[in-house]
C-alpha positions in Angstrom: 72.5 49.3 49.5 71.3 45.7 49.4 68.6 44.7 47.0 65.8 42.4 48.3 67.5 39.3 46.8 71.0 40.3 48.0 69.6 40.8 51.5 68.0 37.4 51.5 71.3 35.8 50.4 73.2 37.7 53.0 71.0 36.3 55.8 70.3 32.8 54.3 73.0 31.5 51.9 71.2 29.8 49.0 72.4 26.3 48.1 71.6 22.8 49.2 69.6 22.6 52.3 69.8 26.4 52.7 67.8 26.9 49.5 64.6 25.6 51.1 65.1 27.7 54.2 65.7 30.8 52.2 62.5 30.3 50.3 60.5 30.0 53.5 62.2 32.9 55.3 62.1 35.2 52.2 58.3 35.3 52.4 58.7 36.9 55.9 61.2 39.6 54.8 59.8 43.2 54.2 59.4 44.5 50.7 61.9 46.9 49.3 59.4 49.8 49.7 58.8 48.8 53.3 62.6 48.8 54.0 62.8 52.3 52.6 59.9 53.5 54.6 61.3 52.0 57.8 64.6 53.7 57.2 62.9 57.1 56.8 60.9 56.5 60.0 64.1 55.7 61.9 65.8 58.9 60.5 62.7 61.0 61.4 62.6 59.5 64.9 66.3 60.3 65.4 65.9 63.9 64.3 63.1 64.3 66.9 65.2 62.9 69.8 68.6 64.3 69.0 69.7 67.2 71.1 68.8 70.6 69.5 72.5 71.5 69.5 73.2 68.7 67.1 70.8 70.2 64.6 72.9 73.5 64.5 76.3 71.8 64.2 76.5 72.8 60.5 75.4 76.4 61.1 76.4 78.6 59.5 77.4 76.8 56.3 77.0 79.9 54.0 77.1 83.7 54.2 74.7 85.3 56.7 72.8 88.5 55.8 72.6 91.2 58.6 69.9 93.7 57.6 70.2 97.2 59.0 67.0 99.2 58.5 68.8 102.6 58.4 71.0 104.4 56.0 74.7 103.4 55.5 77.2 105.5 57.5 74.9 106.0 60.5 75.8 104.8 63.9 73.6 101.7 63.6 75.4 100.8 60.4 78.8 101.3 62.1 77.8 99.1 65.0 76.5 96.4 62.6 79.8 96.3 60.8 81.7 95.9 64.1 79.6 92.9 65.0 79.6 91.5 61.5 83.4 91.5 61.5 83.6 89.6 64.8 80.7 87.2 64.0 82.6 86.2 60.8 85.7 85.5 62.9 83.9 83.4 65.4 81.5 81.5 63.1 83.8 81.2 60.1 81.3 82.5 57.5 80.9 86.0 56.0 78.3 88.2 57.7 77.2 90.7 55.1 75.7 94.1 56.3 72.7 95.0 54.0 71.3 98.5 54.6 67.5 98.7 53.9 66.5 102.2 55.1 62.9 103.4 55.1 59.6 103.8 57.0 61.3 104.4 60.4 63.0 101.1 60.4 60.0 99.1 59.3 61.1 98.3 55.7 64.2 96.3 56.9 62.3 94.8 59.8 59.6 93.5 57.4 62.2 91.9 55.2 63.6 89.9 58.1 60.2 89.1 59.6 59.3 87.4 56.3 62.6 85.8 55.7 63.2 82.0 55.9 63.5 80.8 59.5 67.0 79.4 59.1 69.3 81.9 60.7 70.7 83.3 57.5 68.8 86.6 57.5 69.2 88.6 60.7 68.2 92.2 61.8 70.2 94.7 63.8 67.9 97.4 64.9 67.1 100.0 67.5 64.8 99.8 70.5 62.1 102.2 69.1 61.6 100.1 66.0 60.7 97.1 68.2 58.8 98.8 71.0 57.4 102.1 69.9 56.6 101.9 66.2 53.6 99.6 66.7 51.9 102.2 68.8 52.4 104.9 66.1 52.0 103.2 62.8 50.1 100.5 61.0 52.9 98.0 60.6 53.2 95.2 58.0 54.5 92.8 60.7 54.3 92.4 64.5 57.7 93.2 66.0 57.0 91.1 69.1 55.5 88.1 67.3 57.3 87.9 64.0 60.8 88.5 65.2 62.7 86.5 67.9 65.4 88.2 70.1 69.0 87.0 69.8 70.8 89.5 72.0 71.1 93.1 72.9 74.4 94.5 71.6 74.7 98.0 73.0 73.0 100.1 75.6 72.6 103.9 75.3 70.3 106.8 76.0 70.0 110.5 75.1 71.0 113.8 76.5 68.9 116.9 77.0 71.3 119.6 75.6 70.9 123.4 75.1 72.7 125.9 72.9 75.3 127.6 75.1 73.5 131.0 74.5 70.5 129.7 76.5 70.9 130.9 80.1 69.4 127.7 81.7 72.0 125.7 83.6 69.5 123.0 84.8 66.3 121.3 83.5 64.2 123.3 86.0 65.8 126.5 84.9 64.9 125.7 81.3 61.3 124.9 82.4 61.2 128.2 84.3 62.5 130.1 81.3 59.9 128.7 79.1 57.1 129.7 81.6 58.6 133.2 81.9 58.6 133.7 78.2 55.6 131.8 76.9 55.7 130.7 73.2 59.4 131.6 72.7 61.2 128.4 73.5 61.4 126.0 70.6 63.1 122.5 70.8 64.0 120.1 68.1 63.1 116.4 67.6 64.6 114.3 64.9 62.5 111.2 65.6 59.1 110.3 66.9 60.6 108.9 70.1 62.5 112.1 70.9 59.4 114.1 70.2 57.5 112.0 72.7 60.2 112.5 75.3 59.7 116.3 75.0 55.9 115.8 75.3 56.5 113.7 78.5 58.7 116.5 79.9 56.0 119.1 79.1 53.4 116.9 80.9 55.6 116.4 83.9 56.9 120.0 84.3 54.3 122.2 82.7 57.0 123.6 80.4 55.8 126.0 77.6 57.9 124.6 74.7 57.1 124.0 71.1 58.5 120.9 69.5 59.9 121.4 65.9 60.2 118.1 64.0 63.4 117.4 62.0 64.2 114.5 59.6 66.8 112.8 61.8 69.2 113.4 64.6 71.8 115.0 62.3 69.5 117.9 61.2 68.3 118.5 64.8 71.9 118.7 66.0 72.6 121.3 63.3 69.5 123.2 64.3 70.5 123.5 68.0 74.1 124.4 67.0 72.8 127.1 64.7 70.4 128.5 67.3 67.2 127.6 65.4 66.0 125.8 68.5 67.0 126.1 72.2 67.4 122.4 73.0 67.3 118.9 71.7 67.3 115.3 73.0 70.6 114.1 71.6 71.9 110.5 71.2 75.4 111.5 72.4 76.4 112.9 69.0 76.7 116.3 70.7 79.6 115.3 72.9 82.3 117.0 70.7 80.3 120.2 70.8 79.9 119.9 74.6 83.6 119.7 74.9 84.1 122.8 72.9 81.4 124.7 74.9 79.0 125.3 72.1 76.4 123.0 73.7 75.5 122.4 77.4 74.2 119.2 78.8 71.3 119.5 81.3 70.5 115.9 81.9 70.9 112.4 80.7 67.5 110.8 80.2 68.0 107.8 82.4 67.4 106.8 86.0 71.2 106.2 86.6 74.1 108.3 85.6 75.8 107.4 82.3 79.5 106.3 82.5 80.3 108.4 79.4 79.3 111.6 81.1 79.4 110.8 84.8 79.1 114.4 86.0 75.8 115.0 84.1 72.8 114.6 86.4 69.9 112.2 85.4 66.4 113.4 84.5 65.3 111.7 87.8 67.8 113.7 89.8 66.5 116.8 88.0 63.1 116.1 89.5 61.2 114.4 86.7 60.9 110.7 87.1 59.0 108.9 84.4 60.7 110.8 81.6 63.6 108.4 81.2 64.6 106.6 78.0 66.7 103.5 78.0 67.7 102.8 74.5 69.5 99.9 72.9 70.5 98.1 69.7 69.8 94.4 69.3 70.1 91.5 66.9 66.9 89.6 66.0 66.0 86.7 63.8 62.7 85.6 62.1 60.3 84.1 64.6 60.5 80.3 64.4 64.3 80.2 63.9 65.5 77.0 65.6 66.4 77.6 69.3 69.8 76.0 68.8 70.8 78.6 66.1 69.5 81.4 68.3 71.6 80.2 71.2 74.6 79.7 69.0 74.4 83.3 67.8 73.7 84.6 71.3 76.9 82.9 72.6 78.9 84.5 69.8 77.5 87.9 70.7 78.3 87.5 74.4 81.9 86.7 73.4 82.0 89.8 71.2 80.6 92.3 73.8 83.3 91.1 76.2 86.2 91.9 73.8 88.2 94.9 74.9 88.7 96.2 71.4 85.0 96.1 70.7 84.2 97.9 74.0 86.7 100.6 73.1 85.3 101.0 69.6 81.8 101.3 70.9 82.8 103.7 73.6 84.3 105.9 70.9 80.7 106.0 69.4 79.5 106.9 72.9 77.8 103.4 73.2 78.2 100.8 75.9 78.6 97.2 74.9 75.8 95.2 76.5 74.7 91.7 75.8 71.6 89.8 77.0 70.0 86.4 76.9 67.1 86.0 74.4 64.8 85.7 77.3 66.0 88.9 79.0 65.6 90.8 75.7 62.1 89.4 75.2 61.0 90.7 78.6 62.6 94.1 77.9 60.8 94.4 74.6 57.5 93.3 76.0 57.7 95.7 79.0 58.8 98.7 76.9 56.1 98.1 74.2 53.5 98.2 76.9 55.0 101.3 78.5 55.1 103.2 75.2 51.5 102.1 74.3 50.3 103.6 77.5 52.3 106.8 77.0 50.9 107.2 73.5 47.4 106.7 74.7 47.8 109.0 77.7 49.4 111.8 75.7 47.3 111.4 72.6 50.5 111.7 70.5 50.1 111.2 66.8 52.6 111.1 64.0 52.2 114.0 61.6 
């Protein structure tokens, strides 16, 4: 860096006739402090006008934390590890899965919502944590305002399944059975979202069923296998037991048939529109994360969901690989949050 004197000499060599000119011109040169301020102003201006992509060229330059708000070993954790492995290959930095279970996914979500907005702390979570929780709980953060969508990663739903000893072959037969034997048909729900689905089915069909809460989808599956309850809404973990004949699927809770079980009718086909559940897992970042970084992560996820080995691994978990743009996911989250808020209000459902 030139000093003030060296800068003067560089422009006006001092010596002979040049010495007088240098004295005159030196008075017009900016001070050293002014030169430093001018350089800062130029750098700031360049930062403002450079394309956003240039600001993310160095991202990521260190390991990235991928928070999963559920216990290790669950399907969400397994999905997170699949994507962390591939993100590391594409972006050339470790993606470290960090399980932070608790409070129906809100503990991990709060950690990410309050993390620095630099793309180094991300969240992989389920739909209900983003769209349903705020209608059921007093949350420490706003899922729609404090987190920004990166991309959906999988699409899924749930099955209405019964113990094979239950004589019902269809949803309407299950409803008829409950009306014929009032107070005798119990069903299990391992999450608030699944409980609400049964409440919607009751409202739509007039079924006389009693919902028994369980602490997770694992315990509810054990309950229906053991005959403690007649039916559950199952996130496809029952498929091995469907294949052995211990459980019978009555409907998939979507408007369209699910590729994993193409012969199982939808709840709409069963005659109960409005009781559907479209579920998904997605990656999100703290709100305010630079758009360039969000886009870079989104492009990486789109590449991953198109990989044949990833699609096969997810299919083995009974999940469908499914990406999205940040804008698409924003619309989905907003629409589903409004839908659930109305359902909660209309049904008067409250968490015990």
